[in-house]
C-alpha positions in Angstrom: -0.1 0.2 0.0 2.7 2.5 0.9 3.8 2.3 -2.9 0.7 4.4 -3.6 1.2 6.9 -1.1 0.9 10.3 -3.3 1.7 14.2 -2.8 0.5 16.2 -6.0 3.3 17.6 -8.1 6.0 16.2 -5.8 8.5 12.9 -6.6 7.0 10.1 -4.7 10.3 8.7 -4.2 10.8 11.3 -1.7 8.0 10.6 0.2 9.2 6.9 0.6 12.1 8.3 2.8 9.3 8.9 5.3 6.4 6.0 4.9 7.7 2.7 4.0 7.1 -0.8 5.6 9.4 0.3 8.5 8.6 3.7 9.3 6.0 6.5 9.4 7.8 9.3 9.8 6.1 13.1 10.4 8.0 16.1 10.6 6.2 18.3 13.1 7.4 22.2 13.3 9.3 22.8 16.3 7.3 25.7 17.6 4.6 23.3 17.7 6.2 20.7 19.7 7.5 23.3 22.1 4.1 25.3 22.5 2.4 25.1 26.0 -0.7 24.9 24.6 -2.0 24.5 20.7 -5.6 25.7 20.2 -7.4 23.8 17.7 -10.4 26.0 16.0 -12.3 23.9 14.1 -14.1 25.3 11.1 -17.1 23.0 9.5 -16.2 22.6 5.7 -16.9 19.6 3.6 -14.2 17.3 1.8 -14.5 14.9 -0.5 -12.3 12.2 0.8 -12.9 12.9 4.5 -16.3 13.9 4.6 -16.0 17.2 6.9 -12.6 18.4 7.6 -12.8 20.5 11.2 -9.2 20.8 12.4 -8.0 18.4 9.5 -6.2 21.9 7.8 -4.1 22.5 11.1 -2.5 19.2 10.8 -1.3 19.9 7.4 0.0 23.0 8.5 1.9 22.2 11.3 3.8 19.2 9.0 7.4 21.0 8.3 8.2 19.0 5.0 5.6 18.2 2.5 7.1 15.0 1.2 6.4 13.3 4.7 2.9 14.2 4.4 0.6 11.8 2.6 -2.1 13.3 0.3 -3.8 10.5 -1.3 -3.4 7.1 -2.7 -2.5 6.9 -6.3 -4.9 5.6 -8.9 -8.9 5.4 -8.4 -10.8 3.2 -6.0 -10.9 0.5 -8.1 -7.7 -0.2 -8.5 -6.7 0.1 -4.8 -6.3 4.0 -4.9 -8.5 7.2 -3.5 -7.6 10.0 -5.9 -11.1 9.3 -8.2 -13.8 7.2 -7.6 -13.9 5.4 -10.8 -10.9 4.0 -13.0 -10.8 6.7 -16.1 -8.0 6.3 -18.9 -7.4 10.1 -19.1 -7.2 10.7 -15.3 -4.7 7.9 -15.1 -2.9 8.9 -17.9 -2.4 12.5 -16.5 -1.6 11.2 -13.2 1.0 9.0 -14.6 2.3 11.9 -16.7 2.4 14.1 -13.9 4.1 11.7 -11.6 7.0 11.1 -14.5 7.5 14.9 -14.9 8.2 15.0 -11.2 10.5 12.5 -11.1 12.6 13.4 -14.4 12.4 17.0 -13.8 11.5 16.5 -18.1 9.1 19.7 -18.9 7.8 18.0 -22.1 5.6 16.2 -20.0 4.0 19.6 -18.9 3.2 20.0 -22.4 1.1 16.8 -22.3 -0.5 17.6 -19.4 -1.7 21.0 -20.5 -3.0 20.0 -23.4 -4.8 16.8 -22.0 -6.7 19.0 -19.5 -8.4 21.6 -21.7 
């Protein structure tokens, strides 16, 4: 399952340093860890995956490195992911082109992604 962990627009190999069979490491900002009190003020909002967010965004905000915070599982629900509900060839292609672009740094993939999203 950890091999499907993703953060959009980031190289998934970097995330494997933090999330793999032996580790689940989160980088929490030192100011939060040293605080005497952390006040969470929830704002009721709906969310496609979580249902409601409440204070969920606060957990995202205290994380010191984006690569250490899993945002979604690659693929559709039908293929063991949660990025989109049903398999869609165009979404699958777009997802893989973005990932290839992040891994290689090759801007040529941006041309395909932008032209395919119109």
